[in-house]
SERO-4910 file (N, C-alpha, C, O; in steps of 0.05 Angstrom, whole numbers):
BEGIN
 pado doro    nc1    nc2    nc3   cac1   cac2   cac3    cc1    cc2    cc3    oc1    oc2    oc3
  Met    A   3098   1627   2187   3103   1650   2193   3081   1667   2171   3089   1672   2149
  Ala    A   3065   1671   2175   3054   1703   2169   3082   1719   2141   3105   1725   2148
  Asn    A   3075   1720   2119   3098   1742   2114   3080   1767   2108   3059   1771   2095
  Leu    A   3102   1786   2128   3102   1810   2129   3087   1830   2108   3072   1849   2113
  Lys    A   3094   1822   2083   3088   1839   2065   3054   1834   2052   3036   1851   2049
  Asp    A   3055   1803   2044   3030   1793   2041   3010   1822   2057   3000   1843   2050
  Ile    A   3010   1810   2078   2992   1814   2094   2997   1853   2097   2983   1872   2090
  Gln    A   3007   1853   2103   3020   1894   2098   2990   1903   2063   2970   1917   2062
  Arg    A   3004   1885   2043   2990   1883   2016   2944   1883   2016   2927   1897   2006
  Gln    A   2945   1858   2033   2919   1853   2045   2912   1883   2058   2892   1892   2048
  Ile    A   2922   1898   2074   2921   1918   2088   2898   1935   2070   2874   1939   2066
  Lys    A   2932   1944   2059   2920   1965   2027   2895   1962   2014   2878   1977   2005
  Ser    A   2898   1943   2015   2886   1932   1990   2840   1933   2007   2816   1936   2001
  Val    A   2855   1928   2025   2810   1933   2052   2812   1962   2056   2790   1973   2055
  Ser    A   2831   1977   2062   2834   2006   2069   2817   2012   2037   2793   2019   2037
  Asn    A   2830   2010   2020   2823   2012   1985   2787   2004   1993   2772   2011   2012
  Thr    A   2785   2000   1986   2751   1984   1982   2746   1997   2010   2755   2019   2003
  Gln    A   2740   1999   2032   2735   2021   2056   2725   2046   2049   2704   2054   2058
  Lys    A   2742   2063   2031   2740   2087   2022   2714   2086   2001   2691   2095   2004
  Thr    A   2726   2070   1977   2709   2069   1965   2677   2057   1974   2657   2067   1965
  Thr    A   2676   2039   1989   2650   2037   1992   2636   2062   2008   2614   2071   2003
  Arg    A   2662   2073   2034   2648   2092   2049   2639   2127   2028   2627   2148   2031
  Ala    A   2651   2117   2013   2636   2147   1980   2614   2133   1972   2592   2144   1970
  Met    A   2620   2103   1965   2585   2108   1945   2570   2106   1970   2553   2123   1967
  Lys    A   2565   2090   1999   2555   2108   2020   2543   2129   2012   2524   2127   1997
  Leu    A   2552   2157   2022   2555   2184   2008   2540   2191   1995   2523   2207   2002
  Val    A   2544   2179   1963   2534   2181   1939   2487   2182   1951   2469   2198   1953
  Ser    A   2491   2156   1954   2468   2138   1957   2464   2156   1970   2448   2168   1955
  Thr    A   2468   2173   1994   2444   2181   2013   2444   2208   2005   2429   2218   2022
  Ala    A   2452   2228   1989   2452   2245   1969   2425   2245   1953   2405   2259   1955
  Lys    A   2433   2220   1932   2407   2218   1911   2386   2214   1920   2366   2218   1907
  Leu    A   2383   2201   1961   2360   2191   1966   2340   2206   1973   2316   2201   1970
  Arg    A   2349   2223   1980   2340   2259   1989   2332   2261   1963   2308   2267   1963
  Arg    A   2338   2259   1945   2326   2274   1922   2308   2260   1907   2293   2270   1891
  Ala    A   2311   2230   1914   2291   2221   1910   2262   2214   1922   2239   2211   1913
  Glu    A   2276   2213   1951   2247   2213   1967   2230   2232   1970   2206   2230   1977
  Glu    A   2252   2270   1959   2229   2278   1956   2209   2278   1929   2186   2288   1930
  Leu    A   2223   2264   1902   2202   2266   1883   2189   2249   1887   2167   2251   1876
  Ala    A   2194   2222   1905   2164   2204   1909   2150   2210   1941   2141   2196   1960
  Lys    A   2152   2235   1936   2137   2246   1970   2112   2267   1943   2088   2265   1945
  Arg    A   2120   2277   1932   2103   2286   1914   2094   2275   1889   2084   2290   1872
  Ser    A   2095   2247   1884   2086   2249   1868   2067   2218   1870   2056   2204   1853
  Arg    A   2068   2217   1901   2048   2201   1920   2019   2219   1921   1997   2212   1914
  Leu    A   2027   2241   1930   2012   2260   1928   1995   2263   1907   1971   2263   1915
  Phe    A   1998   2266   1877   1982   2268   1846   1970   2244   1838   1951   2242   1823
  Ala    A   1985   2216   1855   1972   2200   1853   1945   2201   1868   1923   2198   1858
  Glu    A   1954   2205   1897   1926   2209   1915   1900   2222   1902   1877   2215   1897
  Lys    A   1914   2243   1899   1888   2269   1876   1870   2250   1844   1849   2246   1832
  Thr    A   1887   2247   1845   1880   2225   1807   1857   2199   1831   1833   2197   1826
  Gly    A   1868   2184   1851   1849   2172   1869   1821   2181   1876   1799   2169   1877
  Asp    A   1829   2209   1884   1803   2209   1896   1784   2222   1867   1760   2216   1865
  Val    A   1795   2238   1849   1773   2234   1823   1758   2212   1813   1736   2214   1804
  Ile    A   1775   2183   1816   1770   2169   1798   1738   2161   1821   1714   2159   1814
  Ser    A   1752   2157   1850   1741   2146   1871   1695   2162   1867   1673   2151   1869
  Asp    A   1703   2189   1863   1680   2201   1860   1662   2200   1839   1638   2205   1843
  Ile    A   1679   2191   1801   1655   2191   1796   1640   2145   1784   1621   2134   1772
  Ala    A   1673   2135   1807   1660   2104   1801   1640   2106   1826   1625   2087   1821
  Ser    A   1632   2116   1846   1611   2130   1862   1594   2131   1851   1583   2111   1839
  Arg    A   1586   2155   1851   1567   2169   1824   1549   2143   1812   1526   2137   1816
  Ile    A   1578   2124   1788   1564   2121   1771   1559   2095   1789   1538   2089   1777
  Lys    A   1561   2076   1807   1551   2060   1828   1525   2063   1831   1507   2049   1824
  Cys    A   1524   2089   1848   1495   2106   1868   1467   2103   1835   1443   2101   1834
  Gln    A   1488   2105   1817   1451   2115   1794   1450   2086   1781   1430   2072   1782
  Lys    A   1463   2082   1774   1460   2051   1764   1455   2035   1773   1474   2030   1788
  Glu    A   1427   2009   1778   1425   1988   1790   1450   1968   1779   1461   1953   1796
  Ser    A   1455   1968   1764   1473   1951   1756   1513   1947   1760   1531   1931   1759
  Gly    A   1505   1978   1764   1538   1985   1782   1556   1987   1757   1544   1988   1735
  Ile    A   1571   1988   1756   1600   2006   1733   1607   1979   1715   1620   1959   1715
  Asp    A   1585   1995   1697   1600   1974   1667   1627   1976   1660   1630   1996   1646
  Ser    A   1642   1968   1662   1664   1970   1660   1694   1945   1660   1701   1933   1681
  Arg    A   1704   1944   1643   1724   1926   1638   1749   1930   1671   1758   1910   1683
  Cys    A   1755   1954   1677   1772   1954   1692   1761   1954   1716   1776   1951   1735
  Phe    A   1743   1956   1717   1732   1944   1765   1724   1911   1765   1722   1894   1784
  Ala    A   1717   1909   1726   1709   1870   1730   1728   1856   1762   1747   1863   1777
  Lys    A   1710   1833   1759   1724   1815   1781   1739   1806   1765   1736   1807   1740
  Leu    A   1762   1793   1778   1788   1767   1776   1780   1738   1769   1796   1722   1778
  Glu    A   1763   1731   1757   1755   1711   1756   1763   1689   1739   1763   1697   1716
  Ala    A   1770   1662   1741   1778   1644   1725   1792   1663   1698   1780   1664   1676
  Pro    A   1820   1678   1704   1832   1683   1686   1839   1664   1669   1838   1643   1680
  Lys    A   1847   1661   1642   1853   1664   1619   1896   1664   1617   1912   1645   1615
  Met    A   1900   1691   1618   1923   1698   1610   1926   1724   1627   1910   1742   1624
  Val    A   1946   1726   1645   1959   1759   1660   1983   1770   1647   1993   1764   1626
  Asp    A   1986   1779   1656   2011   1800   1650   2028   1820   1668   2024   1844   1671
  Ile    A   2058   1800   1683   2059   1811   1710   2100   1832   1704   2122   1822   1699
  Ile    A   2091   1866   1707   2104   1874   1704   2128   1884   1726   2127   1908   1733
  Phe    A   2141   1875   1732   2176   1875   1755   2187   1911   1741   2181   1923   1721
  Val    A   2200   1915   1760   2213   1931   1764   2242   1926   1789   2239   1929   1813
  Thr    A   2270   1918   1772   2283   1926   1791   2312   1940   1776   2315   1937   1752
  Ala    A   2327   1950   1787   2351   1956   1790   2375   1954   1770   2382   1931   1763
  Asp    A   2385   1971   1764   2401   1977   1732   2433   1965   1744   2450   1955   1730
  Lys    A   2434   1968   1775   2459   1960   1775   2447   1940   1810   2425   1934   1821
  Gly    A   2482   1934   1818   2480   1912   1830   2487   1933   1872   2483   1957   1877
  Leu    A   2497   1910   1892   2520   1929   1912   2494   1935   1920   2496   1960   1916
  Cys    A   2467   1931   1930   2441   1938   1949   2433   1926   1958   2409   1926   1957
  Gly    A   2455   1894   1982   2434   1880   1976   2425   1863   1966   2431   1852   1944
  Gly    A   2402   1858   1988   2378   1831   1973   2350   1850   1956   2330   1840   1947
  Phe    A   2357   1872   1957   2343   1899   1948   2330   1887   1918   2306   1892   1913
  Asn    A   2347   1870   1898   2323   1853   1863   2324   1826   1874   2306   1813   1862
  Ile    A   2335   1814   1889   2333   1786   1894   2304   1783   1902   2290   1767   1890
  Gln    A   2287   1806   1933   2266   1796   1933   2249   1806   1911   2230   1791   1908
  Thr    A   2248   1826   1894   2227   1821   1878   2228   1803   1846   2215   1807   1825
  Ile    A   2250   1782   1853   2247   1768   1826   2231   1734   1849   2219   1715   1839
  Lys    A   2237   1739   1874   2230   1716   1880   2186   1718   1882   2170   1700   1879
  Ala    A   2182   1745   1887   2159   1754   1888   2148   1755   1857   2123   1754   1854
  Val    A   2167   1757   1831   2146   1748   1809   2145   1724   1803   2125   1716   1791
  Lys    A   2174   1698   1811   2178   1674   1810   2146   1671   1826   2125   1680   1815
  Lys    A   2146   1659   1848   2127   1664   1876   2097   1661   1851   2084   1641   1846
  Leu    A   2092   1694   1838   2071   1691   1824   2062   1683   1805   2040   1673   1804
  Met    A   2083   1685   1780   2093   1661   1775   2073   1636   1775   2049   1635   1766
  Ala    A   2086   1614   1787   2089   1586   1799   2055   1596   1811   2040   1579   1801
  Gln    A   2041   1612   1824   2009   1611   1836   1991   1602   1816   1972   1587   1821
  Tyr    A   1998   1616   1781   1980   1620   1759   1980   1600   1744   1962   1594   1729
  Lys    A   2009   1581   1748   2021   1559   1744   2004   1537   1750   1991   1522   1736
  Asp    A   2008   1540   1770   1984   1509   1785   1954   1526   1779   1934   1513   1785
  Glu    A   1948   1556   1767   1915   1543   1759   1918   1551   1737   1901   1568   1732
  Lys    A   1930   1546   1719   1940   1530   1686   1934   1562   1673   1922   1564   1652
  Val    A   1944   1587   1690   1931   1607   1666   1971   1614   1662   1991   1613   1676
  Lys    A   1965   1621   1638   1987   1642   1618   1991   1661   1625   1976   1680   1623
  Val    A   2027   1661   1639   2031   1690   1642   2047   1694   1626   2061   1677   1614
  Arg    A   2048   1717   1624   2069   1746   1614   2083   1760   1622   2072   1769   1642
  Ile    A   2103   1768   1621   2115   1778   1638   2132   1803   1615   2140   1800   1592
  Arg    A   2132   1828   1631   2141   1847   1615   2169   1859   1644   2167   1851   1667
  Gly    A   2191   1877   1636   2202   1878   1655   2226   1901   1646   2240   1907   1627
  Val    A   2218   1913   1684   2243   1945   1676   2271   1932   1706   2269   1923   1728
  Gly    A   2301   1943   1678   2318   1939   1705   2332   1919   1694   2324   1897   1687
  Lys    A   2354   1930   1693   2374   1908   1679   2381   1874   1686   2386   1855   1671
  Lys    A   2378   1876   1726   2382   1856   1736   2362   1838   1736   2362   1814   1731
  Gly    A   2349   1849   1741   2322   1837   1734   2310   1817   1719   2295   1799   1726
  Val    A   2325   1828   1683   2318   1820   1662   2340   1805   1650   2337   1794   1629
  Glu    A   2367   1804   1667   2382   1782   1656   2383   1757   1679   2396   1736   1678
  Phe    A   2364   1764   1700   2366   1735   1714   2341   1732   1698   2353   1729   1677
  Phe    A   2314   1729   1691   2302   1714   1666   2309   1706   1654   2304   1682   1654
  Lys    A   2327   1719   1631   2342   1715   1606   2351   1690   1609   2344   1671   1595
  Tyr    A   2376   1690   1640   2392   1672   1635   2391   1647   1643   2404   1627   1638
  Asn    A   2351   1657   1668   2339   1628   1669   2326   1615   1650   2322   1591   1653
  Glu    A   2317   1631   1626   2310   1621   1599   2288   1619   1605   2272   1601   1607
  Ile    A   2287   1649   1608   2246   1649   1631   2243   1669   1600   2264   1682   1595
  Glu    A   2224   1672   1585   2214   1686   1564   2198   1720   1563   2175   1726   1570
  Leu    A   2217   1737   1555   2199   1758   1566   2186   1776   1538   2195   1774   1515
  Leu    A   2164   1793   1547   2146   1795   1532   2157   1820   1523   2158   1820   1499
  Asp    A   2168   1851   1539   2185   1865   1535   2199   1873   1560   2192   1877   1584
  Ala    A   2226   1874   1542   2248   1896   1571   2266   1915   1580   2289   1909   1574
  Val    A   2264   1933   1591   2278   1962   1588   2294   1959   1602   2286   1949   1623
  Lys    A   2324   1965   1599   2341   1958   1621   2361   1999   1620   2385   2004   1623
  Asp    A   2353   2006   1618   2354   2036   1626   2341   2066   1640   2348   2089   1642
  Leu    A   2309   2042   1649   2287   2059   1654   2284   2067   1687   2278   2089   1695
  Ser    A   2289   2049   1701   2291   2037   1726   2319   2057   1745   2324   2059   1769
  Ser    A   2330   2066   1722   2336   2088   1738   2346   2105   1733   2366   2112   1746
  Ala    A   2332   2125   1704   2326   2144   1705   2297   2148   1696   2291   2151   1672
  Pro    A   2270   2147   1725   2255   2146   1721   2239   2172   1695   2239   2197   1694
  Asp    A   2228   2151   1676   2210   2190   1669   2181   2172   1663   2176   2148   1662
  Met    A   2163   2200   1659   2129   2185   1648   2124   2187   1625   2100   2184   1620
  Gln    A   2142   2192   1602   2124   2194   1580   2139   2159   1562   2127   2150   1542
  Arg    A   2152   2151   1568   2174   2121   1571   2156   2103   1595   2150   2079   1590
  Ala    A   2150   2111   1614   2136   2092   1623   2123   2092   1619   2118   2069   1627
  Ala    A   2097   2102   1607   2059   2108   1597   2075   2083   1570   2065   2062   1561
  Glu    A   2089   2091   1565   2097   2076   1536   2102   2048   1542   2091   2030   1530
  Phe    A   2120   2043   1561   2114   2011   1572   2090   2012   1576   2073   2012   1558
  Ile    A   2083   2012   1607   2059   1999   1608   2027   1998   1588   2007   1986   1596
  Thr    A   2029   2010   1567   2004   2018   1544   2006   1990   1526   1991   1986   1507
  Gly    A   2021   1976   1533   2014   1953   1517   1995   1929   1520   1984   1915   1503
  Ser    A   1995   1927   1552   1988   1914   1568   1955   1920   1579   1937   1905   1586
  Ile    A   1955   1950   1577   1930   1964   1586   1912   1963   1556   1888   1962   1558
  Asp    A   1922   1962   1536   1910   1947   1509   1902   1930   1502   1887   1926   1482
  Asp    A   1916   1910   1523   1908   1879   1516   1888   1869   1526   1872   1853   1515
  Phe    A   1889   1884   1564   1879   1875   1574   1844   1895   1566   1823   1883   1569
  Met    A   1845   1922   1557   1822   1931   1545   1814   1912   1526   1792   1902   1525
  Asp    A   1831   1908   1511   1811   1884   1477   1798   1853   1484   1779   1842   1474
  Gly    A   1822   1843   1512   1804   1825   1526   1828   1807   1512   1823   1786   1500
  Thr    A   1848   1814   1514   1869   1795   1505   1876   1776   1536   1872   1751   1539
  Ile    A   1885   1791   1553   1893   1787   1574   1871   1801   1597   1857   1821   1592
  Asp    A   1872   1783   1624   1847   1784   1648   1866   1808   1668   1855   1829   1676
  Ala    A   1886   1803   1672   1893   1816   1695   1919   1837   1686   1929   1833   1664
  Val    A   1928   1854   1698   1958   1875   1697   1972   1867   1727   1961   1878   1746
  His    A   1995   1848   1732   2004   1854   1755   2023   1871   1761   2036   1870   1740
  Leu    A   2038   1892   1779   2057   1910   1775   2066   1896   1806   2052   1889   1825
  Val    A   2095   1894   1802   2124   1885   1838   2143   1903   1821   2153   1908   1799
  Tyr    A   2139   1908   1852   2177   1920   1852   2174   1931   1884   2155   1939   1897
  Asn    A   2200   1927   1889   2202   1937   1919   2209   1968   1926   2229   1981   1920
  Gly    A   2184   1976   1942   2189   2010   1941   2209   2005   1975   2221   1989   1989
  Tyr    A   2198   2043   1973   2218   2056   1993   2188   2058   2022   2163   2061   2021
  Lys    A   2205   2054   2038   2186   2061   2066   2196   2078   2081   2186   2100   2086
  Asn    A   2220   2066   2090   2228   2099   2108   2269   2086   2099   2278   2066   2088
  Ile    A   2283   2115   2115   2313   2096   2102   2327   2077   2104   2348   2072   2091
  Leu    A   2310   2059   2130   2319   2031   2136   2312   2011   2119   2327   1994   2111
  Thr    A   2280   2015   2113   2263   1999   2102   2257   2006   2079   2250   2029   2073
  Gln    A   2257   1979   2056   2239   1976   2029   2217   1957   2042   2218   1943   2062
  Glu    A   2189   1962   2015   2170   1947   2024   2157   1940   1995   2142   1954   1982
  Leu    A   2166   1917   1988   2145   1903   1973   2120   1885   1966   2107   1869   1980
  His    A   2118   1898   1926   2100   1909   1932   2087   1887   1897   2097   1883   1875
  Val    A   2055   1877   1913   2057   1857   1888   2022   1876   1882   2003   1871   1896
  Asn    A   2020   1894   1862   1999   1894   1860   1984   1897   1841   1995   1905   1821
  Gln    A   1951   1891   1838   1934   1877   1822   1926   1908   1809   1909   1921   1820
  Val    A   1943   1921   1780   1935   1960   1775   1902   1943   1753   1880   1953   1749
  Leu    A   1909   1921   1745   1874   1907   1720   1876   1894   1732   1898   1885   1735
  Pro    A   1853   1884   1749   1825   1899   1726   1824   1910   1764   1823   1893   1783
  Val    A   1825   1932   1768   1826   1952   1780   1819   1951   1806   1796   1957   1799
  Leu    A   1816   1949   1840   1802   1943   1856   1771   1957   1863   1771   1978   1851
  Phe    A   1756   1956   1871   1737   1975   1874   1751   1989   1912   1751   2014   1914
  Glu    A   1754   1984   1920   1754   1990   1955   1785   1995   1952   1799   1997   1972
  Asp    A   1793   1997   1931   1821   2021   1935   1820   2044   1934   1835   2061   1942
  Phe    A   1798   2046   1920   1798   2082   1913   1778   2076   1936   1759   2065   1927
  Asn    A   1776   2080   1965   1752   2086   1969   1714   2097   1966   1697   2114   1974
  Cys    A   1717   2084   1958   1686   2093   1940   1653   2090   1952   1636   2072   1948
  Gln    A   1650   2113   1967   1626   2112   1981   1599   2115   1962   1596   2129   1942
  Glu    A   1577   2093   1978   1553   2104   1960   1536   2128   1975   1526   2121   1997
  Gly    A   1530   2164   1964   1506   2182   1965   1537   2200   1970   1536   2221   1984
  Ser    A   1569   2188   1955   1585   2214   1969   1574   2243   1947   1559   2241   1928
  Thr    A   1581   2257   1952   1594   2275   1954   1602   2289   1922   1626   2295   1925
  Ser    A   1594   2298   1895   1606   2301   1874   1639   2324   1876   1637   2346   1887
  Met    A   1658   2317   1869   1674   2333   1862   1667   2352   1845   1659   2375   1850
  Ile    A   1671   2341   1822   1665   2343   1801   1635   2337   1783   1622   2317   1786
  Glu    A   1627   2368   1758   1604   2360   1748   1600   2358   1727   1600   2377   1712
  Val    A   1593   2329   1717   1593   2312   1681   1567   2302   1684   1553   2296   1703
  Glu    A   1563   2301   1652   1549   2292   1639   1541   2265   1649   1560   2256   1662
  Ala    A   1512   2240   1649   1526   2220   1659   1521   2200   1635   1515   2176   1636
  Ala    A   1524   2217   1615   1531   2196   1588   1554   2206   1583   1561   2200   1561
  Asp    A   1572   2221   1597   1596   2211   1593   1620   2207   1620   1644   2214   1620
  Glu    A   1607   2196   1638   1608   2201   1662   1640   2165   1650   1664   2171   1646
  Glu    A   1632   2144   1649   1645   2120   1643   1666   2125   1619   1689   2119   1613
  Val    A   1652   2135   1612   1687   2140   1581   1700   2146   1604   1713   2128   1615
  Met    A   1698   2184   1621   1716   2193   1632   1737   2176   1652   1762   2176   1656
  Leu    A   1711   2161   1664   1724   2137   1684   1750   2124   1673   1772   2129   1682
  Glu    A   1745   2108   1653   1757   2086   1624   1780   2106   1622   1801   2093   1620
  Ser    A   1784   2132   1621   1801   2140   1606   1825   2153   1631   1850   2153   1629
  Leu    A   1804   2166   1662   1826   2162   1680   1841   2136   1693   1864   2131   1697
  Ile    A   1818   2120   1697   1832   2098   1700   1863   2082   1687   1881   2071   1700
  Arg    A   1861   2089   1646   1878   2084   1640   1910   2112   1641   1932   2110   1632
  Lys    A   1900   2134   1655   1920   2163   1662   1931   2150   1684   1955   2154   1683
  Tyr    A   1924   2133   1706   1925   2126   1729   1941   2096   1735   1956   2089   1753
  Val    A   1932   2084   1715   1950   2054   1706   1978   2063   1703   1997   2051   1713
  Glu    A   1984   2092   1682   2009   2096   1665   2037   2116   1689   2061   2118   1689
  Tyr    A   2005   2130   1710   2023   2136   1725   2026   2119   1756   2036   2129   1777
  Ser    A   2017   2097   1755   2022   2078   1774   2048   2058   1763   2055   2040   1778
  Met    A   2062   2060   1736   2086   2050   1726   2108   2080   1735   2132   2082   1730
  Tyr    A   2097   2094   1742   2112   2111   1748   2113   2117   1763   2133   2130   1768
  Tyr    A   2098   2112   1780   2110   2120   1809   2135   2100   1817   2156   2104   1830
  Ala    A   2123   2073   1800   2126   2046   1811   2157   2060   1813   2171   2064   1833
  Leu    A   2164   2066   1778   2195   2070   1785   2209   2083   1792   2232   2075   1788
  Ile    A   2207   2113   1805   2210   2131   1826   2210   2116   1857   2228   2119   1874
  Asp    A   2188   2100   1861   2194   2091   1887   2214   2072   1889   2231   2073   1907
  Ser    A   2213   2052   1867   2222   2030   1869   2259   2046   1866   2276   2030   1875
  Val    A   2271   2076   1855   2288   2077   1860   2301   2097   1882   2325   2105   1884
  Ala    A   2282   2102   1895   2291   2114   1927   2292   2095   1937   2313   2092   1950
  Ala    A   2277   2077   1936   2288   2047   1952   2313   2037   1941   2326   2040   1962
  Glu    A   2328   2029   1927   2346   2019   1911   2365   2040   1924   2386   2032   1933
  His    A   2358   2068   1927   2392   2084   1940   2383   2075   1969   2405   2071   1979
  Ser    A   2366   2070   1987   2362   2071   2015   2375   2035   2025   2387   2031   2046
  Ala    A   2368   2015   2004   2386   1988   2005   2409   1988   1995   2423   1968   1999
  Arg    A   2421   2015   1977   2449   2010   1977   2461   2025   1994   2479   2015   2007
  Met    A   2456   2042   1996   2469   2058   2034   2478   2043   2048   2501   2038   2054
  Gln    A   2447   2031   2058   2459   2010   2075   2477   1985   2073   2488   1975   2093
  Ala    A   2479   1978   2050   2494   1953   2040   2532   1965   2043   2552   1954   2052
  Met    A   2525   1992   2031   2547   1999   2032   2567   2009   2060   2592   2008   2063
  Asp    A   2543   2019   2080   2551   2025   2104   2552   1989   2119   2569   1986   2137
  Ala    A   2537   1970   2113   2559   1950   2133   2575   1945   2120   2595   1945   2134
  Ala    A   2584   1938   2083   2608   1941   2084   2637   1953   2091   2660   1943   2090
  Thr    A   2623   1984   2097   2647   1994   2109   2655   2005   2134   2667   2024   2143
  Asn    A   2641   1979   2142   2639   1963   2171   2662   1937   2184   2677   1931   2203
  Asn    A   2650   1926   2154   2656   1900   2155   2692   1912   2146   2712   1910   2161
  Ala    A   2691   1918   2132   2722   1934   2119   2735   1939   2138   2750   1921   2146
  Lys    A   2735   1966   2156   2741   1973   2181   2749   1959   2199   2766   1968   2214
  Glu    A   2737   1932   2203   2735   1910   2228   2758   1892   2216   2775   1881   2230
  Met    A   2756   1889   2179   2776   1876   2180   2798   1877   2175   2813   1857   2179
  Val    A   2809   1904   2162   2825   1925   2183   2847   1914   2202   2870   1904   2199
  Lys    A   2827   1921   2225   2837   1920   2257   2856   1895   2256   2880   1892   2262
  Ala    A   2835   1874   2245   2846   1845   2256   2880   1848   2239   2901   1850   2251
  Leu    A   2877   1847   2213   2896   1841   2199   2920   1859   2214   2943   1850   2218
  Asn    A   2911   1887   2221   2939   1904   2232   2956   1882   2265   2979   1878   2272
  Val    A   2929   1874   2277   2941   1858   2304   2952   1831   2283   2963   1812   2295
  Lys    A   2950   1830   2266   2952   1796   2245   2983   1801   2239   3001   1785   2243
  Phe    A   2985   1822   2231   3013   1836   2223   3031   1834   2252   3048   1818   2256
  Asn    A   3020   1858   2274   3035   1865   2303   3054   1841   2306   3078   1842   2309
  Lys    A   3033   1811   2306   3040   1783   2308   3064   1771   2294   3081   1759   2306
  Ala    A   3065   1775   2275   3082   1771   2259   3099   1784   2256   3115   1769   2245
  Arg    A   3114   1813   2260   3120   1830   2261   3143   1817   2290   3167   1814   2285
  Gln    A   3135   1810   2314   3132   1804   2341   3155   1774   2341   3174   1766   2355
  Glu    A   3142   1766   2318   3143   1730   2319   3176   1741   2314   3196   1741   2329
  Ala    A   3170   1751   2281   3193   1751   2264   3223   1761   2277   3244   1751   2270
  Ile    A   3222   1787   2303   3245   1798   2319   3246   1774   2338   3268   1764   2344
  Thr    A   3231   1769   2345   3242   1735   2362   3257   1727   2346   3281   1727   2343
  Thr    A   3232   1714   2329   3271   1693   2315   3294   1702   2314   3314   1691   2322
  Glu    A   3290   1727   2299   3311   1735   2305   3333   1745   2322   3354   1755   2316
  Leu    A   3320   1736   2350   3336   1750   2375   3351   1720   2372   3374   1714   2367
  Ile    A   3328   1703   2379   3339   1675   2376   3369   1668   2353   3392   1659   2356
  Glu    A   3359   1675   2335   3376   1661   2319   3406   1683   2339   3423   1667   2347
  Ile    A   3410   1701   2343   3426   1724   2345   3441   1711   2368   3466   1712   2367
  Ile    A   3428   1696   2392   3438   1694   2424   3445   1673   2411   3466   1666   2421
  Ser    A   3438   1651   2387   3442   1623   2392   3473   1634   2382   3492   1627   2396
  Gly    A   3479   1649   2359   3509   1651   2334   3512   1664   2368   3495   1649   2378
  Val    A   3520   1679   2388   3530   1687   2395   3548   1646   2425   3569   1635   2429
  Glu    A   3524   1644   2432   3524   1622   2445   3552   1598   2426   3575   1588   2429
  Ser    A   3528   1599   2406   3555   1580   2392   3585   1583   2391   3601   1564   2388
  Met    A   3594   1617   2394   3623   1621   2388   3638   1629   2415   3659   1640   2419
  Lys    A   3616   1617   2433   3642   1619   2461   3660   1596   2465   3677   1596   2483
***
């Protein structure tokens, strides 16, 4: 027969857990609203920057028979070394949010390993950094407190090393991997090649009307500078998009945990009532048996 006190203790414990997960869900919901609004504004800025880049790139492509003579737009062919930058959360309790990013990084690493390409890893987020360190995978650079509090200056400083190494030919590509926000119920995994940039990503079209007037000799210099700023901002936007997705994932995880705790409390209450009825029945039988034995 189940111990009534033990069951009562379990009910109290699960009920306290239910209160905690419900509170965490409410907190994540409030944070998600703020992060979602910031992500929308940041996405608009990135789109406008992309429009300027596509405008200048289109002009250069039309004016020069050789096309754009910039390493930023070079085709990725037979790379020897690449950088993979990932973004994970600093905290857990958000379902499979972090593991999806980690799996994507490992898959990309395996692909390059099969091609005999050397890979350098840069990581943002405590969960991802600790995973790779635990598995003795070397990290070139790691930050543990940036994904929970995105900052433009720190994001730019973090990715600058990869940009500089790409520009001077040390590495041949830079990939950015993170789990982004799609809607309140869905996160979207991104595995983006940020350098060299893909010409089609900017919708560059021949014969397009110029948005700005720039001297032809300065166009490629300005384009390279814009690409650098665009990649820096892509890092910042990845952090913003990731934190919104993190709150969304945690909200869903805590909602599921709250519902599971609720169901568990119901099951434990049924178990408690059955155990109490068994105890009462046993006591009645013992009383009746005692009375009968005295006759």
